[in-house]
C-alpha positions as CSV (number, residue, x, y, z in Angstrom):
1,X,107.3,103.9,105.7
2,X,103.9,105.6,105.7
3,X,103.0,109.2,104.9
4,X,100.4,111.9,105.1
5,X,101.2,113.4,101.8
6,X,97.8,112.9,100.2
7,X,96.0,114.5,103.1
8,X,98.4,117.5,103.2
9,X,97.9,117.9,99.4
10,X,94.1,117.7,99.6
11,X,94.0,120.1,102.6
12,X,95.6,122.7,100.3
13,X,93.5,121.7,97.3
14,X,96.5,120.9,95.2
15,X,96.6,118.3,92.5
16,X,99.3,115.7,92.2
17,X,100.4,117.4,88.9
18,X,100.6,120.8,90.6
19,X,102.6,119.5,93.5
20,X,105.0,117.6,91.2
21,X,105.6,120.7,89.1
22,X,106.1,122.9,92.1
23,X,108.8,120.7,93.7
24,X,110.4,119.6,90.4
25,X,109.4,115.9,90.1
26,X,106.8,113.9,88.2
27,X,103.2,113.2,88.9
28,X,104.0,109.5,88.8
29,X,106.5,110.0,91.6
30,X,103.9,111.7,93.8
31,X,101.4,108.9,93.1
32,X,104.0,106.3,94.1
33,X,104.9,108.1,97.3
34,X,101.2,108.6,98.3
35,X,100.6,104.9,97.8
36,X,103.7,104.1,99.9
37,X,105.0,102.1,97.0
38,X,108.1,104.3,96.9
39,X,110.1,106.1,99.6
40,X,111.3,109.5,98.5
41,X,115.0,110.5,98.5
42,X,116.0,112.6,101.4
43,X,116.2,115.6,99.1
44,X,112.7,115.1,97.8
45,X,111.3,114.5,101.3
46,X,112.9,117.8,102.4
47,X,111.4,119.6,99.4
48,X,108.0,118.3,100.3
49,X,108.4,119.4,103.9
50,X,109.5,122.9,102.8
51,X,106.7,123.2,100.3
52,X,104.1,122.4,103.0
53,X,106.0,124.3,105.7
54,X,106.0,121.3,108.1
55,X,108.7,119.1,109.7
56,X,109.5,116.1,107.5
57,X,108.3,113.9,110.3
58,X,104.8,115.3,109.9
59,X,104.7,113.8,106.4
60,X,106.7,110.6,106.7
61,X,106.5,108.1,109.6
62,X,107.1,104.5,110.4
63,X,104.0,102.6,111.6
64,X,105.3,101.2,114.8
65,X,102.1,99.3,115.6
66,X,102.4,97.3,112.4
67,X,106.1,96.7,113.0
68,X,105.3,95.4,116.5
69,X,102.7,93.0,115.1
70,X,105.1,91.8,112.4
71,X,107.8,91.1,115.1
72,X,105.3,89.1,117.2
73,X,104.1,87.0,114.3
74,X,107.7,86.1,113.3
75,X,108.7,84.9,116.8
């Protein structure tokens, strides 16, 4: 799963630490989510969407182009 979290955060001029504090998580969690190393829990994804006042699908998405290429290469 990919995300636009870093871009949303930068558009609002918010640091990782500020975002983490505002939604009740750690800066390390924000770092891992932004790097797509970790998928957030549903509760955390919803908190992020509420914080930025966007639909959760505007933050998190599946890269279907990459998936299609992976499927072709495995056949």
